[in-house]
VMD Tcl script that draws the C-alpha trace (Angstrom):
set ca {
  {0.00 0.00 0.00}
  {2.79 2.44 0.88}
  {4.49 1.52 -2.42}
  {1.34 2.43 -4.36}
  {0.85 5.63 -2.35}
  {4.40 6.68 -3.17}
  {3.85 6.03 -6.89}
  {0.57 8.00 -6.86}
  {2.24 10.87 -5.00}
  {5.13 10.97 -7.47}
  {2.68 10.85 -10.39}
  {0.75 13.85 -9.00}
  {4.00 15.80 -8.76}
  {4.86 15.31 -12.44}
  {4.63 18.37 -14.66}
  {1.81 18.95 -17.15}
  {4.33 18.49 -19.95}
  {5.25 14.98 -18.79}
  {1.62 13.96 -18.30}
  {0.75 15.12 -21.84}
  {3.74 13.22 -23.19}
  {2.62 10.10 -21.33}
  {-0.90 10.48 -22.77}
  {0.53 10.74 -26.30}
  {2.54 7.58 -25.70}
  {-0.53 5.72 -24.44}
  {-2.30 6.41 -27.74}
  {0.81 5.70 -29.81}
  {1.54 2.39 -28.10}
  {-2.06 1.12 -28.20}
  {-1.78 1.03 -31.99}
  {1.69 -0.48 -31.77}
  {0.42 -3.17 -29.39}
  {-2.34 -4.18 -31.82}
  {0.10 -4.42 -34.71}
  {2.75 -6.32 -32.75}
  {0.31 -9.13 -31.94}
  {-1.98 -9.24 -34.96}
  {-0.13 -8.03 -38.04}
  {1.95 -11.11 -38.83}
  {-1.17 -13.21 -38.19}
  {-2.92 -10.94 -40.72}
  {-0.12 -11.62 -43.24}
  {-0.49 -15.34 -42.58}
  {-4.26 -15.03 -43.08}
  {-3.68 -13.44 -46.50}
  {-1.98 -16.66 -47.58}
  {1.66 -15.60 -47.31}
  {4.18 -17.95 -45.71}
  {6.73 -17.56 -42.91}
  {9.29 -16.20 -45.38}
  {7.07 -13.19 -46.12}
  {6.70 -12.39 -42.44}
  {10.47 -12.61 -42.10}
  {10.99 -10.24 -45.04}
  {8.52 -7.69 -43.67}
  {10.04 -7.69 -40.18}
  {13.57 -7.48 -41.59}
  {12.89 -4.62 -44.00}
  {10.97 -2.66 -41.36}
  {13.75 -3.17 -38.81}
  {16.40 -2.16 -41.35}
  {14.47 1.01 -42.28}
  {14.18 1.85 -38.58}
  {17.87 1.23 -37.97}
  {18.90 3.44 -40.90}
  {16.80 6.32 -39.53}
  {17.99 6.18 -35.92}
  {21.17 8.21 -36.36}
  {19.65 10.93 -38.63}
  {16.71 11.27 -36.23}
  {19.06 11.46 -33.24}
  {21.14 14.19 -34.89}
  {18.02 16.15 -35.88}
  {16.63 15.82 -32.37}
  {19.83 17.19 -30.84}
  {19.86 20.17 -33.20}
  {16.18 20.97 -33.84}
  {12.81 20.62 -32.12}
  {12.21 17.19 -30.60}
  {8.57 18.09 -30.07}
  {7.97 18.77 -33.78}
  {9.72 15.57 -34.78}
  {7.58 13.59 -32.32}
  {4.42 15.11 -33.85}
  {5.60 14.09 -37.33}
  {6.34 10.59 -36.02}
  {2.84 10.17 -34.56}
  {1.04 11.50 -37.65}
  {2.87 9.45 -40.24}
  {3.14 6.26 -38.18}
  {-0.65 6.36 -37.75}
  {-1.16 6.87 -41.49}
  {1.26 4.02 -42.29}
  {-0.62 1.70 -39.90}
  {-3.94 2.54 -41.54}
  {-2.45 1.93 -45.00}
  {-1.05 -1.43 -43.92}
  {-4.53 -2.52 -42.84}
  {-5.91 -2.38 -46.39}
  {-3.09 -2.61 -48.93}
  {-2.35 -6.33 -49.24}
  {-0.29 -6.73 -52.44}
  {3.29 -7.84 -51.80}
  {4.80 -4.57 -53.05}
  {2.47 -2.54 -50.79}
  {3.21 -4.73 -47.77}
  {6.94 -4.15 -48.16}
  {6.57 -0.43 -49.00}
  {4.47 0.32 -45.94}
  {6.77 -1.78 -43.77}
  {9.55 0.60 -44.80}
  {7.40 3.67 -44.08}
  {6.43 2.31 -40.67}
  {10.08 1.67 -39.85}
  {11.08 5.19 -40.88}
  {8.51 7.00 -38.75}
  {8.36 4.77 -35.67}
  {12.09 5.43 -35.30}
  {11.28 8.99 -34.23}
  {9.49 7.92 -31.06}
  {12.01 5.20 -30.33}
  {14.95 7.61 -30.50}
  {13.57 10.84 -29.05}
  {11.27 9.75 -26.22}
  {14.00 9.12 -23.63}
  {16.07 12.27 -24.46}
  {12.88 14.37 -24.36}
  {12.07 13.01 -20.90}
  {15.66 13.49 -19.72}
  {15.65 17.18 -20.60}
  {12.20 17.66 -19.05}
  {12.93 16.42 -15.51}
  {15.66 17.00 -12.89}
  {18.55 14.52 -12.78}
  {17.35 13.12 -9.44}
  {14.00 12.09 -10.99}
  {15.26 10.57 -14.25}
  {15.46 6.90 -13.27}
  {12.02 6.96 -11.68}
  {10.36 8.90 -14.53}
  {11.98 6.74 -17.22}
  {10.80 3.66 -15.31}
  {7.27 5.10 -15.25}
  {7.51 5.83 -18.96}
  {8.69 2.30 -19.78}
  {5.93 0.82 -17.63}
  {3.31 3.04 -19.24}
  {4.50 2.03 -22.71}
  {4.01 -1.61 -21.80}
  {0.65 -0.96 -20.13}
  {-0.56 0.73 -23.32}
  {0.69 -2.19 -25.38}
  {-1.25 -4.48 -23.04}
  {-4.42 -2.57 -23.88}
  {-3.61 -2.81 -27.59}
  {-2.53 -6.45 -27.70}
  {-5.16 -7.83 -25.33}
  {-7.96 -5.62 -26.61}
  {-6.98 -6.26 -30.23}
  {-7.06 -10.04 -29.87}
  {-10.37 -10.03 -28.01}
  {-11.93 -7.56 -30.45}
  {-10.80 -9.62 -33.47}
  {-12.34 -12.80 -32.03}
  {-15.54 -10.92 -31.13}
  {-15.90 -9.54 -34.65}
  {-15.31 -13.02 -36.10}
  {-18.05 -14.42 -33.84}
  {-20.45 -12.02 -35.58}
  {-19.77 -13.73 -38.89}
  {-16.98 -11.52 -40.23}
  {-14.07 -13.34 -41.88}
  {-10.73 -13.68 -40.08}
  {-8.90 -11.35 -42.46}
  {-11.65 -8.69 -42.38}
  {-11.80 -8.75 -38.57}
  {-8.05 -8.24 -38.39}
  {-8.28 -5.35 -40.86}
  {-10.89 -3.62 -38.68}
  {-8.81 -3.99 -35.53}
  {-5.58 -2.89 -37.22}
  {-7.32 0.19 -38.62}
  {-8.54 1.04 -35.11}
  {-4.94 0.78 -33.87}
  {-3.76 3.05 -36.67}
  {-6.33 5.70 -35.72}
  {-5.24 5.56 -32.07}
  {-1.58 6.06 -33.07}
  {-2.52 8.92 -35.40}
  {-4.39 10.67 -32.53}
  {-1.18 10.77 -30.44}
  {-0.21 14.03 -32.15}
  {-2.97 15.94 -30.27}
  {-1.42 15.88 -26.76}
  {1.99 16.46 -28.34}
  {0.72 19.73 -29.81}
  {-0.23 20.90 -26.30}
  {3.24 20.34 -24.84}
  {5.81 23.05 -24.24}
  {9.22 22.01 -25.49}
  {11.99 22.35 -22.87}
  {14.76 24.81 -23.72}
  {17.92 23.09 -24.92}
  {21.05 23.72 -22.91}
  {24.14 24.41 -25.00}
  {27.03 22.12 -24.29}
  {30.05 24.01 -22.92}
  {33.36 23.69 -24.74}
  {35.91 22.54 -22.21}
  {39.49 21.35 -22.31}
  {39.91 17.59 -21.83}
  {40.16 16.80 -18.11}
  {43.16 15.03 -16.65}
  {42.65 11.49 -15.40}
  {41.84 11.60 -11.72}
  {39.73 9.67 -9.29}
  {37.25 12.53 -8.93}
  {33.82 12.35 -10.46}
  {33.23 14.29 -13.67}
  {29.76 15.60 -14.54}
  {28.39 14.03 -17.74}
  {28.13 17.36 -19.55}
  {31.77 18.23 -18.82}
  {33.32 15.20 -20.50}
  {35.20 15.53 -23.82}
  {33.35 14.46 -26.95}
  {35.75 11.56 -27.59}
  {34.97 10.02 -24.20}
  {31.24 10.33 -24.77}
  {31.41 8.61 -28.15}
  {33.51 5.84 -26.65}
  {30.81 5.32 -24.04}
  {28.16 5.21 -26.76}
  {30.18 2.79 -28.88}
  {30.69 0.35 -26.03}
  {27.02 0.42 -25.16}
  {26.14 -0.15 -28.86}
  {28.25 -3.34 -29.03}
  {26.24 -4.92 -26.23}
  {22.97 -3.81 -27.80}
  {23.97 -5.33 -31.15}
  {24.49 -8.72 -29.49}
  {21.21 -8.50 -27.59}
  {19.33 -7.30 -30.68}
  {20.67 -10.20 -32.74}
  {19.39 -12.69 -30.18}
  {16.13 -10.86 -29.69}
  {15.48 -10.69 -33.44}
  {15.38 -14.48 -33.63}
  {12.59 -14.84 -31.08}
  {10.67 -11.75 -29.97}
  {8.95 -10.71 -33.25}
  {7.64 -14.27 -33.66}
  {6.30 -15.09 -30.19}
  {2.69 -14.87 -31.35}
  {3.45 -17.24 -34.25}
  {5.28 -19.53 -31.81}
  {2.15 -19.96 -29.70}
  {-0.25 -20.26 -32.63}
  {2.00 -22.64 -34.60}
  {3.13 -24.93 -31.79}
  {0.01 -24.89 -29.61}
  {-2.78 -23.73 -32.01}
  {-4.14 -21.17 -29.52}
  {-6.75 -18.52 -30.40}
  {-6.08 -14.86 -31.16}
  {-7.63 -13.88 -27.81}
  {-5.37 -16.29 -25.95}
  {-2.26 -15.00 -27.72}
  {-3.22 -11.40 -26.99}
  {-3.99 -12.25 -23.35}
  {-0.72 -14.12 -22.86}
  {1.46 -11.39 -24.36}
  {-0.46 -8.81 -22.34}
  {0.12 -10.74 -19.10}
  {3.83 -10.79 -19.94}
  {3.79 -7.04 -20.31}
  {1.90 -6.61 -17.03}
  {4.55 -8.66 -15.22}
  {7.22 -6.55 -16.91}
  {5.52 -3.37 -15.65}
  {5.73 -4.65 -12.07}
  {9.37 -5.66 -12.47}
  {10.23 -2.29 -14.02}
  {8.74 -0.49 -11.03}
  {10.77 -2.68 -8.68}
  {13.95 -2.29 -10.77}
  {15.01 1.17 -9.50}
  {14.81 -0.04 -5.88}
  {17.01 -3.05 -6.68}
  {19.45 -0.80 -8.56}
  {19.63 1.48 -5.53}
  {20.57 -1.45 -3.28}
  {23.07 -3.44 -5.35}
  {24.00 -0.97 -8.10}
  {22.70 -0.50 -11.63}
  {25.14 -2.88 -13.35}
  {24.52 -5.76 -10.95}
  {20.76 -5.20 -11.16}
  {20.87 -5.37 -14.98}
  {22.97 -8.57 -14.96}
  {20.73 -10.09 -12.29}
  {17.57 -9.54 -14.34}
  {19.11 -10.77 -17.60}
  {20.70 -13.93 -16.22}
  {17.60 -14.93 -14.27}
  {15.57 -14.76 -17.48}
  {17.70 -17.33 -19.36}
  {16.36 -20.60 -17.83}
  {12.82 -19.45 -18.63}
  {13.82 -18.60 -22.21}
  {15.21 -22.11 -22.79}
  {12.25 -23.76 -21.08}
  {9.88 -21.88 -23.40}
  {11.79 -23.08 -26.46}
  {11.90 -26.76 -25.54}
  {8.59 -27.51 -23.84}
  {5.59 -29.05 -25.58}
  {3.21 -28.22 -22.73}
  {1.25 -24.99 -23.18}
  {0.99 -24.23 -19.44}
  {4.76 -24.52 -18.95}
  {5.47 -22.49 -22.10}
  {3.08 -19.76 -20.94}
  {4.48 -19.48 -17.41}
  {8.12 -19.56 -18.53}
  {7.35 -16.97 -21.23}
  {5.82 -14.65 -18.62}
  {8.85 -14.83 -16.33}
  {11.33 -14.43 -19.20}
  {9.44 -11.39 -20.47}
  {9.34 -9.71 -17.07}
  {12.94 -10.39 -16.06}
  {14.68 -9.56 -19.34}
  {12.79 -6.33 -19.94}
  {12.99 -5.09 -16.34}
  {16.55 -3.94 -16.98}
  {15.64 -1.66 -19.92}
  {14.84 1.58 -18.04}
  {17.91 1.09 -15.85}
  {20.11 0.74 -18.93}
  {18.52 3.80 -20.54}
  {19.15 5.90 -17.43}
  {22.73 4.67 -17.13}
  {23.46 5.82 -20.70}
  {21.57 9.12 -20.47}
  {23.39 10.09 -17.27}
  {26.77 9.64 -18.94}
  {26.32 11.88 -21.97}
  {25.53 15.57 -22.24}
  {22.13 16.84 -23.38}
  {23.51 17.80 -26.80}
  {24.50 14.17 -27.45}
  {21.59 12.28 -25.88}
  {19.68 11.96 -29.14}
  {22.66 10.52 -31.01}
  {23.52 8.27 -28.04}
  {20.04 6.77 -27.95}
  {19.91 6.50 -31.74}
  {23.27 4.74 -32.11}
  {22.49 2.14 -29.46}
  {19.03 1.50 -30.91}
  {20.53 1.32 -34.40}
  {22.80 -1.45 -33.21}
  {19.87 -3.26 -31.61}
  {17.63 -2.95 -34.70}
  {20.38 -4.11 -37.05}
  {20.32 -7.37 -35.10}
  {16.56 -7.60 -35.68}
  {16.85 -6.68 -39.35}
  {19.25 -9.47 -40.29}
  {17.66 -12.24 -38.20}
  {14.29 -12.36 -39.99}
  {15.48 -14.57 -42.88}
  {17.52 -16.72 -40.47}
  {14.48 -17.34 -38.27}
  {12.19 -18.18 -41.18}
  {14.84 -20.56 -42.63}
  {15.21 -22.42 -39.33}
  {11.45 -22.80 -38.84}
  {10.93 -23.90 -42.46}
  {13.85 -26.35 -42.34}
  {13.37 -27.88 -38.88}
  {9.67 -27.46 -38.19}
  {7.69 -25.92 -35.34}
  {9.45 -27.83 -32.55}
  {13.14 -28.00 -33.39}
  {13.05 -24.79 -35.39}
  {11.90 -22.79 -32.35}
  {14.12 -24.81 -29.98}
  {17.18 -23.88 -32.04}
  {16.28 -20.18 -32.27}
  {15.59 -19.93 -28.53}
  {18.93 -21.65 -27.80}
  {20.88 -19.29 -30.05}
  {19.15 -16.33 -28.39}
  {20.06 -17.62 -24.94}
  {23.71 -18.02 -25.93}
  {23.87 -14.47 -27.29}
  {22.22 -13.08 -24.13}
  {24.83 -14.82 -21.95}
  {27.62 -13.38 -24.08}
  {26.13 -9.87 -23.86}
  {25.77 -10.13 -20.08}
  {29.36 -11.30 -19.62}
  {30.64 -8.46 -21.83}
  {28.49 -5.92 -20.00}
  {29.71 -7.05 -16.58}
  {33.36 -7.17 -17.66}
  {33.12 -3.54 -18.79}
  {31.26 -2.17 -15.79}
  {31.88 -4.31 -12.75}
  {34.28 -1.67 -11.35}
  {32.06 1.31 -12.24}
  {30.70 3.35 -9.35}
  {28.23 6.11 -10.15}
  {25.96 8.44 -8.28}
  {23.38 10.70 -9.85}
  {24.71 12.06 -13.10}
  {28.40 11.67 -12.30}
  {30.88 8.93 -13.02}
  {34.43 8.25 -11.84}
  {36.59 9.39 -14.75}
  {39.00 6.48 -14.35}
  {36.24 4.10 -15.46}
  {34.54 6.15 -18.19}
  {36.17 4.25 -21.03}
  {34.95 0.91 -19.71}
  {31.24 1.81 -19.77}
  {29.23 -0.53 -22.06}
}
mol new
graphics top color blue
foreach p $ca { graphics top sphere $p radius 0.5 }
foreach p [lrange $ca 0 end-1] q [lrange $ca 1 end] { graphics top cylinder $p $q radius 0.2 }
display resetview
């Protein structure tokens, strides 16, 4: 009860700007949640095979990855608010177009458009929040944001699956019911631009030009570090994200197909299961900052990631739906609980003028992993079937996650940080 009272009190103390931004994200992510669960089932319903789903996911991920760095640079030098409005408007329009245009060329074209415009929200959301709140509130606010994103996706994925089944029960065909739901999601995403228009963009703080500091054991504020050190930090973080993204790209985009192909569950059940996973992740994300405060951010991240691995492997190898469902839920919660902590760690180590490019470069690395794994995943499933194909992909993902965790810990096990400062001796070893 005291935990909930504290959260409610902190929510009431948030600025109007942050609340409007959260509202925009609720609308944006509802549409995204519907598409994440239903769109590849829609492609399957049109008669396309696994290879087509792999191509669509790969080309969308590649388009997103190619846009991350340009969007990050634009966000650091122009209005992040205006770019976010553009992202909401055109992502919503792309979603609506994808609901009706079903020829192969149109599917691939709108996958590219979706990738281009969703990149804006993915890159600029965290830097916009970081410049809108005091340093002492960043971890908590970013955790709230990450939880709210997942909660909105729960509404989209769960509501989308239930609504599609309900429409089908009224005699509408499977494909038509999915089109109706996907269009609804596109309209919700499009409407996200309205609260964004009402926001006041925070003033950007110019980065001071300073001489490179000498190596000492004193803490150096993030904004006072030389550019070379900041880019080294970003590069190290990007390497870890590339490894994680490669593993994630083999499994995460296809979880709904995994459950429908291996266990033949309904759309409602898939939507409910993925939504429950997101609800558990929300709880773990809210607990994450407390754990980070007790054992340190790096140890908390490693703890969450390593605890998720047994559940990942269990999901890949079991033939029992109940076990697959429970292990999926725990894997989802544990692996994703570290995300807001990692975002805060990175944001606190770069100046405001480089936060957009920092977020974009790390997400580019992650999405490149997704982009190139689509054909690999479809080949493995086609070649080895629904049991061994998924077992192999889950095993490869687990191996890559272990490697990323070991690399992460080896870089940061000696790091000691407080607030927005970092011991200069250890700057070069950050992710």
